[in-house]
N, C-alpha and C positions, 0 to 999 in steps of 0.2 A: 456819218452812218448809217444809221436808225432813218433818218431822217429827209435821206436820199432816197433810200430802199420803203419809205411811207409816198414820197410823190412818186416813186414809179408802180407801186403801186396802183396809188388813185388813176397815173392818169391807165391804167391795160386796162382796170376797170371802170371805167369811165361808163358808159351803157350805162351796166350796173346801177351806179350810183342817180342819176335820175328814178329811177323805180324803189329804190331802199338804200334804206339809212346805211351808208357802208362807209368803215374808219381801218384805215388800213394801217397792222398792226406785225410791228418790223420788230424783230430780236435780232441784236449784236451777239458776236460769238461769246463774249463772255457774258453775259447774258443781260444788257442794258438796250430799253424800250423804248421805240421814239417817242415825240414825245403826246400824238394826236393816239397811241398806245395807254401809254403814261397816262392820260386823262380820261381814255373810255375805261380800263382798269380802274380808276379809282371812282368813280359813277357808277359803273356793275356793281366793284363789292360793296356800297351805299343802299343800294336796292336794296340785293339777297338781303343783308345783315338787316335789313328794314326788314327786310317780310320774310325772313325765318330766325331769326333773332338773333345769327351764331356773329357775335361781333366780330372776330377776326376771320371775314370773310373775305376783307378785301387785299390781307394778307396771305390768303391763299392765293387767289386770285396770283399777286406779286411774282411770290412764288414758281408761278408759274416760267420765269423765265430763264430760273435756275434750271426747270426739270427740261426747257429743253438745248439746254447747252448740255448737258448731262447726256440727254440719248442719242444727239447729234455728235 
């Protein structure tokens, strides 16, 4: 389901992706992330950890899906 939402977002924002690096982030009701969103969060977490020295940066980002689930 999240993969379909990612595809839908990619089509909706196709004009943005020609100018910017666009990564569709889709989160399912139970907190599952789409494939592209997961890859993006892992890469971003590694970069934040490297820059900040916070080894748990990736874990914090992946908890974002739980936070979205609770507030939704």
